[in-house]
All heavy atoms as a GROMACS GRO file, in nm:
protein
  587
    1MET      N    1   0.086  -0.117   0.000
    1MET     CA    2   0.000   0.000   0.000
    1MET      C    3   0.090   0.124   0.000
    1MET      O    4   0.180   0.136   0.082
    1MET     CB    5  -0.089  -0.002   0.124
    1MET     CG    6  -0.176   0.119   0.137
    1MET     SD    7  -0.274   0.127   0.288
    1MET     CE    8  -0.380  -0.012   0.273
    2SER      N    9   0.064   0.214  -0.090
    2SER     CA   10   0.145   0.336  -0.098
    2SER      C   11   0.106   0.432   0.014
    2SER      O   12   0.000   0.420   0.075
    2SER     CB   13   0.127   0.402  -0.234
    2SER     OG   14   0.002   0.466  -0.241
    3LEU      N   15   0.193   0.528   0.036
    3LEU     CA   16   0.168   0.627   0.140
    3LEU      C   17   0.041   0.706   0.110
    3LEU      O   18  -0.039   0.733   0.199
    3LEU     CB   19   0.287   0.721   0.154
    3LEU     CG   20   0.274   0.831   0.257
    3LEU    CD1   21   0.261   0.771   0.397
    3LEU    CD2   22   0.392   0.924   0.252
    4GLU      N   23   0.021   0.739  -0.016
    4GLU     CA   24  -0.096   0.818  -0.055
    4GLU      C   25  -0.226   0.741  -0.024
    4GLU      O   26  -0.322   0.799   0.027
    4GLU     CB   27  -0.089   0.853  -0.202
    4GLU     CG   28  -0.194   0.952  -0.245
    4GLU     CD   29  -0.172   1.001  -0.387
    4GLU    OE1   30  -0.086   0.949  -0.458
    4GLU    OE2   31  -0.246   1.092  -0.425
    5GLN      N   32  -0.229   0.612  -0.054
    5GLN     CA   33  -0.347   0.532  -0.025
    5GLN      C   34  -0.370   0.521   0.126
    5GLN      O   35  -0.484   0.528   0.172
    5GLN     CB   36  -0.331   0.392  -0.084
    5GLN     CG   37  -0.332   0.389  -0.234
    5GLN     CD   38  -0.294   0.253  -0.290
    5GLN    OE1   39  -0.235   0.171  -0.220
    5GLN    NE2   40  -0.328   0.229  -0.416
    6ARG      N   41  -0.261   0.507   0.199
    6ARG     CA   42  -0.272   0.497   0.344
    6ARG      C   43  -0.324   0.629   0.403
    6ARG      O   44  -0.407   0.629   0.493
    6ARG     CB   45  -0.136   0.462   0.403
    6ARG     CG   46  -0.138   0.436   0.549
    6ARG     CD   47  -0.007   0.380   0.594
    6ARG     NE   48  -0.005   0.369   0.737
    6ARG     CZ   49   0.100   0.341   0.808
    6ARG    NH1   50   0.215   0.320   0.749
    6ARG    NH2   51   0.093   0.334   0.938
    7ILE      N   52  -0.275   0.741   0.350
    7ILE     CA   53  -0.320   0.872   0.396
    7ILE      C   54  -0.470   0.889   0.372
    7ILE      O   55  -0.542   0.937   0.459
    7ILE     CB   56  -0.240   0.984   0.325
    7ILE    CG1   57  -0.094   0.983   0.370
    7ILE    CG2   58  -0.303   1.121   0.347
    7ILE    CD1   59  -0.073   1.015   0.514
    8MET      N   60  -0.515   0.849   0.254
    8MET     CA   61  -0.658   0.862   0.223
    8MET      C   62  -0.743   0.778   0.318
    8MET      O   63  -0.848   0.823   0.365
    8MET     CB   64  -0.684   0.823   0.078
    8MET     CG   65  -0.628   0.921  -0.023
    8MET     SD   66  -0.686   1.089  -0.001
    8MET     CE   67  -0.859   1.071  -0.032
    9GLY      N   68  -0.698   0.657   0.347
    9GLY     CA   69  -0.771   0.571   0.441
    9GLY      C   70  -0.774   0.629   0.581
    9GLY      O   71  -0.878   0.630   0.648
   10ASP      N   72  -0.661   0.681   0.625
   10ASP     CA   73  -0.653   0.742   0.758
   10ASP      C   74  -0.739   0.867   0.766
   10ASP      O   75  -0.799   0.896   0.870
   10ASP     CB   76  -0.508   0.775   0.793
   10ASP     CG   77  -0.423   0.651   0.819
   10ASP    OD1   78  -0.481   0.541   0.835
   10ASP    OD2   79  -0.300   0.664   0.821
   11LEU      N   80  -0.744   0.943   0.657
   11LEU     CA   81  -0.826   1.064   0.655
   11LEU      C   82  -0.974   1.028   0.668
   11LEU      O   83  -1.048   1.093   0.743
   11LEU     CB   84  -0.802   1.144   0.526
   11LEU     CG   85  -0.880   1.274   0.512
   11LEU    CD1   86  -0.848   1.369   0.626
   11LEU    CD2   87  -0.848   1.339   0.378
   12LYS      N   88  -1.016   0.924   0.599
   12LYS     CA   89  -1.156   0.880   0.609
   12LYS      C   90  -1.189   0.839   0.752
   12LYS      O   91  -1.295   0.873   0.805
   12LYS     CB   92  -1.182   0.764   0.514
   12LYS     CG   93  -1.187   0.804   0.370
   12LYS     CD   94  -1.208   0.683   0.280
   12LYS     CE   95  -1.196   0.721   0.134
   12LYS     NZ   96  -1.208   0.603   0.046
   13GLU      N   97  -1.096   0.766   0.817
   13GLU     CA   98  -1.119   0.722   0.955
   13GLU      C   99  -1.127   0.842   1.049
   13GLU      O  100  -1.211   0.846   1.138
   13GLU     CB  101  -1.009   0.628   0.999
   13GLU     CG  102  -1.014   0.492   0.934
   13GLU     CD  103  -0.899   0.403   0.978
   13GLU    OE1  104  -0.841   0.428   1.086
   13GLU    OE2  105  -0.867   0.309   0.904
   14ALA      N  106  -1.039   0.940   1.029
   14ALA     CA  107  -1.039   1.059   1.114
   14ALA      C  108  -1.166   1.140   1.094
   14ALA      O  109  -1.220   1.196   1.190
   14ALA     CB  110  -0.916   1.145   1.084
   15MET      N  111  -1.215   1.144   0.971
   15MET     CA  112  -1.339   1.216   0.944
   15MET      C  113  -1.458   1.147   1.012
   15MET      O  114  -1.545   1.214   1.068
   15MET     CB  115  -1.363   1.229   0.794
   15MET     CG  116  -1.264   1.322   0.726
   15MET     SD  117  -1.277   1.318   0.549
   15MET     CE  118  -1.389   1.454   0.524
   16LYS      N  119  -1.460   1.016   1.007
   16LYS     CA  120  -1.567   0.941   1.073
   16LYS      C  121  -1.563   0.961   1.224
   16LYS      O  122  -1.667   0.971   1.289
   16LYS     CB  123  -1.557   0.794   1.039
   16LYS     CG  124  -1.598   0.761   0.897
   16LYS     CD  125  -1.583   0.613   0.868
   16LYS     CE  126  -1.613   0.582   0.723
   16LYS     NZ  127  -1.592   0.439   0.691
   17ALA      N  128  -1.441   0.966   1.279
   17ALA     CA  129  -1.425   0.983   1.423
   17ALA      C  130  -1.435   1.130   1.466
   17ALA      O  131  -1.436   1.159   1.585
   17ALA     CB  132  -1.290   0.927   1.467
   18LYS      N  133  -1.442   1.220   1.369
   18LYS     CA  134  -1.449   1.365   1.394
   18LYS      C  135  -1.330   1.413   1.478
   18LYS      O  136  -1.344   1.496   1.566
   18LYS     CB  137  -1.581   1.403   1.458
   18LYS     CG  138  -1.699   1.372   1.369
   18LYS     CD  139  -1.829   1.411   1.430
   18LYS     CE  140  -1.940   1.372   1.332
   18LYS     NZ  141  -2.071   1.402   1.385
   19ASP      N  142  -1.213   1.361   1.445
   19ASP     CA  143  -1.089   1.397   1.512
   19ASP      C  144  -1.022   1.509   1.434
   19ASP      O  145  -0.952   1.486   1.335
   19ASP     CB  146  -0.997   1.274   1.521
   19ASP     CG  147  -0.872   1.299   1.602
   19ASP    OD1  148  -0.850   1.413   1.645
   19ASP    OD2  149  -0.796   1.202   1.622
   20LYS      N  150  -1.044   1.632   1.476
   20LYS     CA  151  -1.001   1.748   1.400
   20LYS      C  152  -0.849   1.762   1.393
   20LYS      O  153  -0.796   1.801   1.291
   20LYS     CB  154  -1.064   1.875   1.455
   20LYS     CG  155  -1.213   1.877   1.435
   20LYS     CD  156  -1.275   2.004   1.482
   20LYS     CE  157  -1.425   1.991   1.466
   20LYS     NZ  158  -1.486   2.110   1.417
   21ALA      N  159  -0.779   1.731   1.501
   21ALA     CA  160  -0.633   1.743   1.502
   21ALA      C  161  -0.571   1.645   1.403
   21ALA      O  162  -0.480   1.681   1.326
   21ALA     CB  163  -0.579   1.719   1.642
   22THR      N  164  -0.621   1.525   1.402
   22THR     CA  165  -0.570   1.424   1.308
   22THR      C  166  -0.602   1.463   1.165
   22THR      O  167  -0.518   1.447   1.076
   22THR     CB  168  -0.630   1.286   1.341
   22THR    OG1  169  -0.598   1.252   1.477
   22THR    CG2  170  -0.573   1.178   1.251
   23MET      N  171  -0.721   1.515   1.142
   23MET     CA  172  -0.759   1.557   1.007
   23MET      C  173  -0.668   1.668   0.956
   23MET      O  174  -0.625   1.665   0.841
   23MET     CB  175  -0.905   1.604   1.003
   23MET     CG  176  -1.006   1.491   1.007
   23MET     SD  177  -1.176   1.537   0.969
   23MET     CE  178  -1.210   1.671   1.077
   24ARG      N  179  -0.636   1.766   1.043
   24ARG     CA  180  -0.545   1.874   1.002
   24ARG      C  181  -0.408   1.819   0.964
   24ARG      O  182  -0.350   1.860   0.863
   24ARG     CB  183  -0.530   1.976   1.114
   24ARG     CG  184  -0.640   2.077   1.122
   24ARG     CD  185  -0.601   2.194   1.211
   24ARG     NE  186  -0.546   2.154   1.339
   24ARG     CZ  187  -0.615   2.140   1.452
   24ARG    NH1  188  -0.745   2.162   1.451
   24ARG    NH2  189  -0.557   2.105   1.563
   25THR      N  190  -0.359   1.727   1.044
   25THR     CA  191  -0.227   1.669   1.019
   25THR      C  192  -0.225   1.591   0.890
   25THR      O  193  -0.134   1.608   0.806
   25THR     CB  194  -0.187   1.577   1.136
   25THR    OG1  195  -0.192   1.651   1.258
   25THR    CG2  196  -0.049   1.519   1.116
   26ILE      N  197  -0.323   1.507   0.869
   26ILE     CA  198  -0.328   1.424   0.749
   26ILE      C  199  -0.349   1.511   0.625
   26ILE      O  200  -0.288   1.486   0.520
   26ILE     CB  201  -0.438   1.317   0.762
   26ILE    CG1  202  -0.399   1.218   0.871
   26ILE    CG2  203  -0.460   1.245   0.631
   26ILE    CD1  204  -0.506   1.117   0.906
   27ARG      N  205  -0.430   1.614   0.637
   27ARG     CA  206  -0.450   1.704   0.523
   27ARG      C  207  -0.322   1.778   0.487
   27ARG      O  208  -0.295   1.804   0.368
   27ARG     CB  209  -0.563   1.802   0.552
   27ARG     CG  210  -0.699   1.737   0.541
   27ARG     CD  211  -0.810   1.833   0.567
   27ARG     NE  212  -0.939   1.768   0.546
   27ARG     CZ  213  -1.049   1.802   0.609
   27ARG    NH1  214  -1.048   1.901   0.697
   27ARG    NH2  215  -1.162   1.740   0.585
   28ALA      N  216  -0.242   1.812   0.586
   28ALA     CA  217  -0.114   1.879   0.559
   28ALA      C  218  -0.020   1.784   0.483
   28ALA      O  219   0.046   1.824   0.387
   28ALA     CB  220  -0.049   1.924   0.689
   29ILE      N  221  -0.017   1.659   0.525
   29ILE     CA  222   0.066   1.559   0.456
   29ILE      C  223   0.016   1.538   0.315
   29ILE      O  224   0.095   1.534   0.219
   29ILE     CB  225   0.068   1.426   0.535
   29ILE    CG1  226   0.136   1.445   0.670
   29ILE    CG2  227   0.137   1.316   0.454
   29ILE    CD1  228   0.121   1.328   0.763
   30LYS      N  229  -0.114   1.528   0.300
   30LYS     CA  230  -0.174   1.508   0.168
   30LYS      C  231  -0.141   1.626   0.076
   30LYS      O  232  -0.109   1.607  -0.041
   30LYS     CB  233  -0.326   1.492   0.182
   30LYS     CG  234  -0.397   1.466   0.054
   30LYS     CD  235  -0.547   1.452   0.078
   30LYS     CE  236  -0.620   1.448  -0.053
   30LYS     NZ  237  -0.764   1.454  -0.034
   31SER      N  238  -0.146   1.746   0.130
   31SER     CA  239  -0.115   1.865   0.052
   31SER      C  240   0.030   1.864   0.005
   31SER      O  241   0.059   1.894  -0.111
   31SER     CB  242  -0.143   1.989   0.136
   31SER     OG  243  -0.098   2.104   0.070
   32GLU      N  244   0.122   1.830   0.094
   32GLU     CA  245   0.264   1.825   0.057
   32GLU      C  246   0.290   1.719  -0.049
   32GLU      O  247   0.369   1.739  -0.141
   32GLU     CB  248   0.351   1.800   0.180
   32GLU     CG  249   0.359   1.918   0.274
   32GLU     CD  250   0.433   2.036   0.215
   32GLU    OE1  251   0.530   2.015   0.138
   32GLU    OE2  252   0.396   2.150   0.247
   33LEU      N  253   0.224   1.605  -0.037
   33LEU     CA  254   0.239   1.499  -0.138
   33LEU      C  255   0.188   1.546  -0.273
   33LEU      O  256   0.250   1.521  -0.377
   33LEU     CB  257   0.164   1.372  -0.095
   33LEU     CG  258   0.231   1.286   0.010
   33LEU    CD1  259   0.137   1.176   0.056
   33LEU    CD2  260   0.360   1.227  -0.042
   34LEU      N  261   0.076   1.616  -0.273
   34LEU     CA  262   0.020   1.668  -0.398
   34LEU      C  263   0.113   1.770  -0.461
   34LEU      O  264   0.136   1.768  -0.582
   34LEU     CB  265  -0.118   1.729  -0.373
   34LEU     CG  266  -0.191   1.780  -0.496
   34LEU    CD1  267  -0.220   1.665  -0.592
   34LEU    CD2  268  -0.320   1.847  -0.456
   35LEU      N  269   0.170   1.858  -0.380
   35LEU     CA  270   0.265   1.956  -0.431
   35LEU      C  271   0.388   1.888  -0.489
   35LEU      O  272   0.441   1.930  -0.593
   35LEU     CB  273   0.307   2.053  -0.321
   35LEU     CG  274   0.204   2.156  -0.280
   35LEU    CD1  275   0.252   2.233  -0.158
   35LEU    CD2  276   0.174   2.250  -0.393
   36LEU      N  277   0.433   1.782  -0.424
   36LEU     CA  278   0.549   1.708  -0.472
   36LEU      C  279   0.520   1.641  -0.606
   36LEU      O  280   0.603   1.641  -0.696
   36LEU     CB  281   0.592   1.604  -0.368
   36LEU     CG  282   0.717   1.524  -0.397
   36LEU    CD1  283   0.838   1.617  -0.399
   36LEU    CD2  284   0.736   1.416  -0.293
   37LYS      N  285   0.399   1.589  -0.620
   37LYS     CA  286   0.361   1.521  -0.744
   37LYS      C  287   0.345   1.619  -0.860
   37LYS      O  288   0.373   1.585  -0.975
   37LYS     CB  289   0.229   1.445  -0.725
   37LYS     CG  290   0.246   1.315  -0.653
   37LYS     CD  291   0.115   1.247  -0.620
   37LYS     CE  292   0.020   1.237  -0.735
   37LYS     NZ  293  -0.101   1.160  -0.704
   38THR      N  294   0.303   1.740  -0.831
   38THR     CA  295   0.273   1.835  -0.937
   38THR      C  296   0.377   1.945  -0.950
   38THR      O  297   0.348   2.051  -1.005
   38THR     CB  298   0.135   1.900  -0.913
   38THR    OG1  299   0.137   1.968  -0.788
   38THR    CG2  300   0.025   1.798  -0.916
   39ASP      N  301   0.498   1.921  -0.904
   39ASP     CA  302   0.601   2.025  -0.909
   39ASP      C  303   0.660   2.044  -1.048
   39ASP      O  304   0.739   2.134  -1.071
   39ASP     CB  305   0.712   1.999  -0.808
   39ASP     CG  306   0.794   1.875  -0.841
   39ASP    OD1  307   0.757   1.802  -0.934
   39ASP    OD2  308   0.895   1.852  -0.771
   40GLY      N  309   0.624   1.960  -1.142
   40GLY     CA  310   0.668   1.978  -1.279
   40GLY      C  311   0.798   1.910  -1.313
   40GLY      O  312   0.845   1.916  -1.426
   41SER      N  313   0.859   1.843  -1.217
   41SER     CA  314   0.988   1.779  -1.243
   41SER      C  315   0.971   1.650  -1.322
   41SER      O  316   1.063   1.605  -1.388
   41SER     CB  317   1.061   1.749  -1.112
   41SER     OG  318   0.990   1.653  -1.036
   42GLY      N  319   0.855   1.589  -1.314
   42GLY     CA  320   0.829   1.467  -1.389
   42GLY      C  321   0.890   1.343  -1.326
   42GLY      O  322   0.883   1.234  -1.382
   43LYS      N  323   0.951   1.358  -1.208
   43LYS     CA  324   1.011   1.245  -1.139
   43LYS      C  325   0.903   1.159  -1.074
   43LYS      O  326   0.802   1.210  -1.026
   43LYS     CB  327   1.106   1.292  -1.029
   43LYS     CG  328   1.226   1.367  -1.080
   43LYS     CD  329   1.312   1.409  -0.963
   43LYS     CE  330   1.427   1.497  -1.005
   43LYS     NZ  331   1.502   1.545  -0.889
   44ALA      N  332   0.928   1.030  -1.072
   44ALA     CA  333   0.838   0.940  -1.002
   44ALA      C  334   0.865   0.951  -0.853
   44ALA      O  335   0.979   0.966  -0.810
   44ALA     CB  336   0.859   0.797  -1.049
   45ILE      N  337   0.761   0.943  -0.774
   45ILE     CA  338   0.775   0.952  -0.629
   45ILE      C  339   0.789   0.810  -0.574
   45ILE      O  340   0.698   0.729  -0.588
   45ILE     CB  341   0.654   1.022  -0.566
   45ILE    CG1  342   0.640   1.162  -0.623
   45ILE    CG2  343   0.666   1.026  -0.415
   45ILE    CD1  344   0.514   1.233  -0.580
   46ASP      N  345   0.902   0.783  -0.512
   46ASP     CA  346   0.924   0.651  -0.454
   46ASP      C  347   0.915   0.662  -0.302
   46ASP      O  348   0.893   0.769  -0.246
   46ASP     CB  349   1.058   0.593  -0.498
   46ASP     CG  350   1.176   0.682  -0.462
   46ASP    OD1  351   1.153   0.795  -0.418
   46ASP    OD2  352   1.290   0.637  -0.479
   47ASP      N  353   0.932   0.548  -0.235
   47ASP     CA  354   0.920   0.545  -0.090
   47ASP      C  355   1.023   0.635  -0.022
   47ASP      O  356   0.994   0.701   0.078
   47ASP     CB  357   0.935   0.401  -0.038
   47ASP     CG  358   0.818   0.314  -0.078
   47ASP    OD1  359   0.711   0.369  -0.112
   47ASP    OD2  360   0.833   0.190  -0.076
   48THR      N  361   1.144   0.639  -0.076
   48THR     CA  362   1.249   0.719  -0.017
   48THR      C  363   1.214   0.868  -0.021
   48THR      O  364   1.233   0.940   0.078
   48THR     CB  365   1.383   0.697  -0.092
   48THR    OG1  366   1.410   0.558  -0.098
   48THR    CG2  367   1.496   0.770  -0.025
   49THR      N  368   1.159   0.912  -0.131
   49THR     CA  369   1.118   1.052  -0.145
   49THR      C  370   1.006   1.085  -0.048
   49THR      O  371   1.006   1.192   0.013
   49THR     CB  372   1.073   1.081  -0.289
   49THR    OG1  373   1.174   1.039  -0.379
   49THR    CG2  374   1.043   1.228  -0.310
   50GLU      N  375   0.912   0.994  -0.032
   50GLU     CA  376   0.802   1.015   0.060
   50GLU      C  377   0.852   1.025   0.204
   50GLU      O  378   0.809   1.111   0.280
   50GLU     CB  379   0.699   0.903   0.048
   50GLU     CG  380   0.623   0.905  -0.083
   50GLU     CD  381   0.534   0.785  -0.101
   50GLU    OE1  382   0.553   0.682  -0.030
   50GLU    OE2  383   0.444   0.791  -0.186
   51ILE      N  384   0.946   0.939   0.241
   51ILE     CA  385   1.001   0.941   0.376
   51ILE      C  386   1.077   1.071   0.400
   51ILE      O  387   1.065   1.132   0.507
   51ILE     CB  388   1.090   0.818   0.400
   51ILE    CG1  389   1.003   0.693   0.405
   51ILE    CG2  390   1.171   0.832   0.528
   51ILE    CD1  391   1.078   0.563   0.408
   52LYS      N  392   1.154   1.115   0.302
   52LYS     CA  393   1.227   1.241   0.315
   52LYS      C  394   1.130   1.358   0.334
   52LYS      O  395   1.156   1.449   0.412
   52LYS     CB  396   1.315   1.266   0.193
   52LYS     CG  397   1.438   1.180   0.190
   52LYS     CD  398   1.523   1.210   0.068
   52LYS     CE  399   1.644   1.119   0.062
   52LYS     NZ  400   1.726   1.142  -0.058
   53LEU      N  401   1.020   1.355   0.262
   53LEU     CA  402   0.919   1.460   0.275
   53LEU      C  403   0.861   1.462   0.416
   53LEU      O  404   0.850   1.568   0.478
   53LEU     CB  405   0.806   1.438   0.174
   53LEU     CG  406   0.687   1.532   0.185
   53LEU    CD1  407   0.727   1.671   0.138
   53LEU    CD2  408   0.571   1.480   0.106
   54LEU      N  409   0.829   1.344   0.470
   54LEU     CA  410   0.774   1.337   0.605
   54LEU      C  411   0.877   1.382   0.708
   54LEU      O  412   0.842   1.453   0.804
   54LEU     CB  413   0.726   1.195   0.635
   54LEU     CG  414   0.605   1.148   0.555
   54LEU    CD1  415   0.577   1.002   0.583
   54LEU    CD2  416   0.484   1.234   0.585
   55GLN      N  417   1.002   1.344   0.690
   55GLN     CA  418   1.107   1.387   0.782
   55GLN      C  419   1.123   1.539   0.780
   55GLN      O  420   1.142   1.602   0.883
   55GLN     CB  421   1.240   1.320   0.747
   55GLN     CG  422   1.242   1.172   0.780
   55GLN     CD  423   1.367   1.103   0.730
   55GLN    OE1  424   1.434   1.150   0.638
   55GLN    NE2  425   1.398   0.988   0.789
   56LYS      N  426   1.114   1.597   0.661
   56LYS     CA  427   1.124   1.742   0.646
   56LYS      C  428   1.009   1.810   0.720
   56LYS      O  429   1.029   1.910   0.790
   56LYS     CB  430   1.121   1.779   0.498
   56LYS     CG  431   1.120   1.926   0.470
   56LYS     CD  432   1.107   1.951   0.321
   56LYS     CE  433   1.062   2.093   0.294
   56LYS     NZ  434   1.026   2.115   0.156
   57MET      N  435   0.889   1.756   0.707
   57MET     CA  436   0.773   1.814   0.773
   57MET      C  437   0.786   1.806   0.925
   57MET      O  438   0.752   1.900   0.996
   57MET     CB  439   0.645   1.745   0.726
   57MET     CG  440   0.610   1.774   0.581
   57MET     SD  441   0.462   1.688   0.527
   57MET     CE  442   0.337   1.781   0.614
   58VAL      N  443   0.836   1.693   0.974
   58VAL     CA  444   0.855   1.677   1.119
   58VAL      C  445   0.958   1.778   1.170
   58VAL      O  446   0.938   1.842   1.273
   58VAL     CB  447   0.898   1.533   1.152
   58VAL    CG1  448   0.946   1.521   1.295
   58VAL    CG2  449   0.785   1.435   1.127
   59LYS      N  450   1.067   1.794   1.098
   59LYS     CA  451   1.171   1.888   1.137
   59LYS      C  452   1.116   2.030   1.140
   59LYS      O  453   1.143   2.106   1.234
   59LYS     CB  454   1.289   1.882   1.041
   59LYS     CG  455   1.405   1.970   1.082
   59LYS     CD  456   1.519   1.960   0.983
   59LYS     CE  457   1.638   2.043   1.022
   59LYS     NZ  458   1.614   2.184   1.034
   60GLN      N  459   1.036   2.068   1.041
   60GLN     CA  460   0.977   2.202   1.038
   60GLN      C  461   0.890   2.226   1.162
   60GLN      O  462   0.895   2.333   1.223
   60GLN     CB  463   0.892   2.221   0.913
   60GLN     CG  464   0.970   2.236   0.787
   60GLN     CD  465   0.881   2.239   0.663
   60GLN    OE1  466   0.766   2.195   0.666
   60GLN    NE2  467   0.935   2.290   0.554
   61ARG      N  468   0.811   2.127   1.197
   61ARG     CA  469   0.722   2.143   1.311
   61ARG      C  470   0.799   2.148   1.442
   61ARG      O  471   0.764   2.222   1.534
   61ARG     CB  472   0.617   2.034   1.314
   61ARG     CG  473   0.496   2.076   1.230
   61ARG     CD  474   0.464   1.977   1.123
   61ARG     NE  475   0.354   2.023   1.038
   61ARG     CZ  476   0.373   2.068   0.916
   61ARG    NH1  477   0.494   2.078   0.866
   61ARG    NH2  478   0.271   2.104   0.841
   62LYS      N  479   0.906   2.070   1.455
   62LYS     CA  480   0.988   2.075   1.575
   62LYS      C  481   1.056   2.211   1.588
   62LYS      O  482   1.064   2.267   1.698
   62LYS     CB  483   1.093   1.964   1.573
   62LYS     CG  484   1.036   1.828   1.605
   62LYS     CD  485   1.145   1.723   1.608
   62LYS     CE  486   1.086   1.586   1.639
   62LYS     NZ  487   1.190   1.482   1.644
   63ASP      N  488   1.105   2.264   1.477
   63ASP     CA  489   1.167   2.397   1.479
   63ASP      C  490   1.065   2.503   1.519
   63ASP      O  491   1.095   2.592   1.599
   63ASP     CB  492   1.227   2.432   1.342
   63ASP     CG  493   1.348   2.347   1.308
   63ASP    OD1  494   1.404   2.282   1.399
   63ASP    OD2  495   1.386   2.345   1.188
   64SER      N  496   0.945   2.493   1.465
   64SER     CA  497   0.840   2.589   1.499
   64SER      C  498   0.804   2.579   1.647
   64SER      O  499   0.786   2.681   1.714
   64SER     CB  500   0.715   2.563   1.416
   64SER     OG  501   0.739   2.586   1.280
   65LEU      N  502   0.798   2.457   1.699
   65LEU     CA  503   0.766   2.437   1.840
   65LEU      C  504   0.871   2.502   1.929
   65LEU      O  505   0.837   2.571   2.025
   65LEU     CB  506   0.755   2.288   1.871
   65LEU     CG  507   0.731   2.253   2.017
   65LEU    CD1  508   0.596   2.305   2.064
   65LEU    CD2  509   0.741   2.103   2.038
   66SER      N  510   0.998   2.484   1.895
   66SER     CA  511   1.103   2.542   1.979
   66SER      C  512   1.097   2.696   1.975
   66SER      O  513   1.117   2.762   2.077
   66SER     CB  514   1.240   2.493   1.936
   66SER     OG  515   1.272   2.539   1.807
   67ILE      N  516   1.066   2.752   1.860
   67ILE     CA  517   1.054   2.898   1.850
   67ILE      C  518   0.936   2.948   1.932
   67ILE      O  519   0.946   3.047   2.004
   67ILE     CB  520   1.040   2.942   1.702
   67ILE    CG1  521   1.172   2.917   1.628
   67ILE    CG2  522   0.998   3.087   1.692
   67ILE    CD1  523   1.163   2.933   1.478
   68TYR      N  524   0.824   2.878   1.924
   68TYR     CA  525   0.706   2.918   2.002
   68TYR      C  526   0.734   2.910   2.151
   68TYR      O  527   0.694   2.996   2.228
   68TYR     CB  528   0.585   2.831   1.967
   68TYR     CG  529   0.510   2.878   1.845
   68TYR    CD1  530   0.552   2.842   1.718
   68TYR    CD2  531   0.399   2.958   1.857
   68TYR    CE1  532   0.482   2.885   1.605
   68TYR    CE2  533   0.328   3.002   1.746
   68TYR     CZ  534   0.371   2.965   1.620
   68TYR     OH  535   0.303   3.008   1.511
   69GLU      N  536   0.805   2.804   2.194
   69GLU     CA  537   0.836   2.789   2.336
   69GLU      C  538   0.931   2.897   2.384
   69GLU      O  539   0.918   2.947   2.496
   69GLU     CB  540   0.893   2.651   2.363
   69GLU     CG  541   0.790   2.541   2.355
   69GLU     CD  542   0.849   2.402   2.371
   69GLU    OE1  543   0.972   2.385   2.358
   69GLU    OE2  544   0.770   2.310   2.398
   70GLU      N  545   1.029   2.935   2.300
   70GLU     CA  546   1.122   3.041   2.337
   70GLU      C  547   1.050   3.174   2.356
   70GLU      O  548   1.089   3.255   2.440
   70GLU     CB  549   1.229   3.058   2.230
   70GLU     CG  550   1.330   2.947   2.225
   70GLU     CD  551   1.424   2.960   2.106
   70GLU    OE1  552   1.417   3.060   2.031
   70GLU    OE2  553   1.504   2.865   2.086
   71GLN      N  554   0.946   3.197   2.277
   71GLN     CA  555   0.872   3.323   2.283
   71GLN      C  556   0.752   3.316   2.376
   71GLN      O  557   0.669   3.408   2.379
   71GLN     CB  558   0.830   3.364   2.142
   71GLN     CG  559   0.945   3.389   2.051
   71GLN     CD  560   0.900   3.422   1.909
   71GLN    OE1  561   0.782   3.416   1.876
   71GLN    NE2  562   0.996   3.454   1.824
   72ASN      N  563   0.739   3.206   2.451
   72ASN     CA  564   0.629   3.186   2.545
   72ASN      C  565   0.493   3.201   2.478
   72ASN      O  566   0.402   3.266   2.530
   72ASN     CB  567   0.640   3.282   2.664
   72ASN     CG  568   0.762   3.252   2.748
   72ASN    OD1  569   0.799   3.135   2.765
   72ASN    ND2  570   0.826   3.356   2.796
   73ARG      N  571   0.479   3.143   2.361
   73ARG     CA  572   0.352   3.147   2.288
   73ARG      C  573   0.290   3.009   2.292
   73ARG      O  574   0.357   2.908   2.302
   73ARG     CB  575   0.376   3.189   2.142
   73ARG     CG  576   0.426   3.331   2.132
   73ARG     CD  577   0.479   3.366   1.997
   73ARG     NE  578   0.383   3.347   1.890
   73ARG     CZ  579   0.412   3.361   1.762
   73ARG    NH1  580   0.534   3.395   1.725
   73ARG    NH2  581   0.321   3.342   1.670
   74SER      N  582   0.159   3.005   2.282
   74SER     CA  583   0.091   2.875   2.282
   74SER      C  584   0.082   2.817   2.144
   74SER      O  585   0.098   2.885   2.045
   74SER     CB  586  -0.051   2.891   2.338
   74SER     OG  587  -0.125   2.982   2.262
   0.00000   0.00000   0.00000
């Protein structure tokens, strides 16, 4: 099962459960995957590229969290 198929299944489950935080997270991942697919490079997206994308997203969020904590923001 590809990451995109798994994301779609997880999104459906989150929508049924009305879990808004999970839906936001999955939609963000879905959006990044769509941007990667339509960037015009014509490259095929393999598992390694998908993992790198997810790692990049996690790093961005960790960096944002540390900045928010330094500035005492919620």
